[in-house]
Each structure stands twice: as structure tokens, then as C-alpha cells.
C-alpha positions in Angstrom: -10.0 11.2 20.4 -6.4 11.9 19.4 -3.8 9.7 21.1 -0.1 10.7 20.9 2.6 8.2 21.7 6.0 9.5 22.9 9.0 7.0 22.9 12.1 8.2 24.7 15.5 6.8 25.7 14.5 7.4 29.3 12.1 9.5 31.3 14.5 12.4 32.0 15.7 15.5 30.1 14.0 18.5 28.5 12.4 16.4 25.7 10.5 14.2 28.1 9.7 17.0 30.6 8.1 19.2 27.9 6.1 16.3 26.3 3.4 15.8 29.0 2.8 19.6 29.3 0.5 19.4 26.3 -1.6 16.6 27.9 -3.8 19.3 29.4 -5.5 19.9 26.0 -9.0 18.6 25.6 -9.4 15.5 23.5 -5.7 14.6 23.4 -4.3 11.5 25.1 -0.7 10.8 25.6 1.1 7.4 25.9 4.7 7.3 26.9 7.1 4.5 26.0 10.7 3.6 26.7 12.8 2.2 23.9 13.7 -1.0 25.9 10.0 -1.8 26.5 8.6 -0.7 23.2 10.1 -3.1 20.7 6.6 -4.3 19.8 5.5 -0.8 19.0 8.7 -0.2 16.9 7.8 -3.3 14.8 4.2 -2.4 14.5 4.8 1.2 13.4 7.9 0.4 11.4 10.2 2.6 13.5 13.9 2.6 14.2 15.7 3.3 17.4 17.8 6.0 15.6 14.6 8.0 15.2 14.0 8.6 19.0 13.0 10.7 20.7 9.9 10.7 18.6 6.1 11.3 18.5 3.7 9.3 16.4 0.0 9.8 16.0 -2.2 7.0 14.5 -5.8 7.5 13.4 -8.4 4.7 13.9 -8.4 4.0 10.1 -4.6 3.5 10.3 -3.2 6.8 9.0 0.0 7.8 10.8 2.0 11.0 11.4 5.6 11.0 12.7 8.0 13.5 14.2 11.4 11.8 14.6 14.5 13.1 16.4 12.4 15.3 18.5 13.7 18.5 20.2 12.0 19.9 23.2 10.9 23.0 21.3 9.4 21.0 18.4 6.4 19.5 20.3 3.9 22.4 20.4 4.6 23.6 16.8 4.4 20.1 15.4 1.2 19.3 17.2 -0.3 22.6 16.0 0.6 21.8 12.4 -1.0 18.4 12.8 -4.3 19.8 14.2 -4.4 22.4 11.3 -4.0 19.6 8.8 -0.6 20.8 7.5 1.3 17.5 8.0 1.9 14.8 5.4 1.0 11.2 6.6 3.8 8.8 7.4 3.8 5.4 5.7 5.7 2.2 6.3 7.3 1.2 3.0 9.7 -1.5 1.9 12.5 -0.1 -0.3 11.6 0.4 -4.0 13.3 -2.4 -5.9 16.3 -1.2 -7.9 15.3 -3.5 -10.8 11.7 -4.4 -11.5 11.8 -6.4 -14.8 9.8 -9.4 -13.6 6.5 -10.2 -15.3 4.8 -9.6 -12.0 5.9 -6.1 -10.9 6.9 -5.6 -7.2 5.0 -2.6 -5.7 5.8 -1.0 -2.3 3.9 1.7 -0.4 6.3 4.4 -1.8 5.6 3.4 -5.4 1.9 2.5 -5.1 0.7 5.9 -6.5 3.0 5.8 -9.5 2.8 2.1 -10.4 -0.9 1.5 -9.7 -3.2 4.4 -8.8 -1.8 6.9 -11.3 -0.3 4.4 -13.8 -3.1 4.8 -16.5 -3.0 1.0 -16.9 -5.3 -1.8 -16.0 -3.6 -3.4 -12.9 -4.2 -6.7 -11.2 -2.7 -6.1 -7.7 -2.1 -9.0 -5.3 -1.9 -8.1 -1.6 -0.1 -11.0 0.0 2.0 -12.2 2.9 5.1 -14.2 1.7 4.7 -16.7 4.5 1.0 -17.4 3.7 0.3 -20.9 2.4 -2.7 -19.8 0.4 -0.5 -17.2 -1.4 2.0 -19.9 -2.3 -0.8 -22.0 -3.9 -2.0 -18.9 -5.8 1.5 -18.1 -7.4 1.4 -20.7 -10.2 -2.2 -19.6 -11.0 -1.1 -16.0 -11.3 1.7 -17.1 -13.6 -0.8 -18.6 -16.0 -2.8 -15.3 -15.9 0.4 -13.3 -16.7 1.1 -15.5 -19.7 -2.4 -15.0 -20.9 -1.9 -11.2 -21.1 1.8 -11.2 -22.1 0.9 -9.6 -25.5 -1.4 -7.0 -23.9 0.7 -4.0 -22.9 -2.3 -2.3 -21.2 -2.7 -5.0 -18.5 -0.2 -5.1 -15.7 0.2 -7.8 -13.0 1.7 -6.6 -9.7 2.1 -7.7 -6.1 2.7 -6.0 -2.8 3.8 -7.5 0.6 1.0 -6.2 2.8 3.0 -7.2 5.9 5.9 -4.8 5.1 3.9 -1.8 3.6 1.1 0.4 4.7 -2.0 0.0 2.6 -4.5 2.9 2.1 -7.5 1.6 4.1 -9.9 3.8 2.3 -8.9 2.6 -1.1 -8.4 -1.2 -0.9 -10.4 -3.6 1.2 -7.7 -6.0 2.5 -8.8 -8.2 5.3 -6.8 -11.4 4.6 -4.1 -12.8 2.3 -4.0 -13.2 -0.5 -6.4 -10.5 -1.7 -6.7 -9.6 -5.4 -7.8 -6.1 -6.4 -8.2 -4.9 -10.0 -7.8 -1.2 -10.9 -9.0 -0.3 -14.3 -7.2 2.4 -16.3 -10.0 4.9 -15.5 -9.6 4.3 -11.8 -12.4 1.9 -10.9 -11.4 -0.6 -8.2 -12.9 -4.1 -8.1 -12.1 -6.9 -5.6 -11.9 -10.4 -6.9 -14.3 -12.7 -5.0 -14.6 -15.7 -7.3 -12.8 -19.1 -7.3 -9.1 -18.7 -7.6 -8.6 -20.4 -11.0 -6.6 -19.0 -13.9 -9.7 -19.0 -16.1 -11.9 -17.2 -13.6 -9.2 -14.5 -13.0 -8.7 -14.1 -16.7 -12.4 -13.4 -17.4 -12.6 -11.2 -14.3 -9.9 -9.0 -15.9 -11.6 -9.0 -19.3 -14.9 -8.0 -17.6 -13.4 -5.1 -15.6 -10.7 -3.7 -17.7 -10.9 -0.5 -19.8 -10.1 -1.4 -23.4 -7.7 1.1 -25.0 -8.1 -0.9 -28.2 -11.8 -0.2 -28.3 -11.2 3.5 -27.9 -8.6 3.4 -30.7 -10.9 1.5 -33.0 -13.7 4.0 -32.3 -11.5 6.9 -33.5 -9.5 5.1 -36.2 -11.5 2.8 -38.6 -8.2 1.4 -40.0 -7.1 0.3 -36.5 -6.5 -3.5 -36.2 -5.5 -5.5 -33.1 -2.4 -7.6 -34.1 -1.6 -9.0 -30.7 -3.7 -11.9 -29.5 -4.7 -12.9 -26.0 -3.8 -16.4 -24.9 -6.3 -18.1 -22.7 -5.2 -20.4 -19.9 -4.6 -23.7 -21.7 -3.1 -22.1 -24.8 -6.3 -21.0 -26.7 -5.8 -17.7 -28.6 -8.4 -15.0 -28.8 
């Protein structure tokens, strides 16, 4: 079933009057909301009052489609485009950081494809909520892991605030915070399920990464790895 939510400044005017007309379609349900009473919905969907009148559609798996600043003659054509699969999904995203030079890269929904999914690197991605106590305890452990791979340009550590960004539900299994996912350079995604110690995370990365150095060694017999990995505790590989 498709449910469409319309949020209007008030229940008058051409925009509102034309909106329920489409409710006669089979399999389509309409919910109407006033701005003053819909602050929870605004927060949940990541909307702003400047966008109303608007329509938003949400799938059961979380995918959303938005038409903001609605005009009365937009409704039918926009809904038709949605049904025909011609609309791009709408995602909540925190702003992309202007500078991202930290050892743990900050990822947002708008940069997830470029920095993680299509990066061509091995990426350890931490899904977290900044207020979560378990995440605060994990931070110094992740710092140890980052130090261990500081000489390895092919392993990237990153984090995303899952409370401020939409996460692709069909890609990552995030049911609590913090959740660690590892994306190898060939696209395989593995979720970390072990004890949250620096040593365990270190060996988890070694087990699941794709080794560019192995590929280079296979094609170039003179290839030598000069950089060393530093295990948690200072031991070098």
C-alpha cells in the first residue's frame, strides 16, 4: 500500500483542495497534516517549514520521495512520475564537511557513495549516535585501530552519525549503535560481530580486506612492501 502524507499551512486553498482528489485511486492512502501539529513528522523526515506545502512518500524499508513547495497542478503529474519509477529518492543528510582531514573521515548520506561505496578502498565504517555511551567507550579503541593502519593507504576509517543521516537499509544492517561495517575494495560488506577490542577489530580488517599489495606482487616480482603495519601495542608486521 502507498501512503502519501500532505503537510499544509492550513486546510484551505487550491493546494489542499486538489490534494484529496487523488485519494480515490486504488491502493493509495492519504494522510494530511498541519504544520503546527506536525513537528514530530518534520523531525522524523528531516523537513523544514519553508518546504510546505509538500508531499512525502515513504516505503516500508525507509526509502522516501519528496515534492516540496507544492503547487496545486503539481500533484497528479508528480504522483504519476512516482508510480512510473521516474523519481529519485529523497535522503536526509547532514552537510558535507568543508574540511575532512581527520584520521577518521566523517561521512554523511550525501557523500556515502563517493567516500565508501564507490571509493575503491577498504573502509571500516562506524554507524553511531554521538550521545551513545557505548560509542564513547569505542572511540579510544578505534583510535588504536587507526594508528595500526596509519601506513596503509588502502584502509580507510570512517564514521557516520546515523541519527542525522538516512542509511540505505538494503545495504547495511544497522539495528543499534555503534555498528561497525567493513566494505572491502571489491564491494563485499561484512558486519563486525566480535568483542570490541583493538586487536579483534585489527584482525577482522586483515581477514576481510582486499590486498592491493598482493595484486601488485602477483604482477610485479620486484614489488616490495616498504610500509609496515603497527599492531595494537606497538608491534610491527
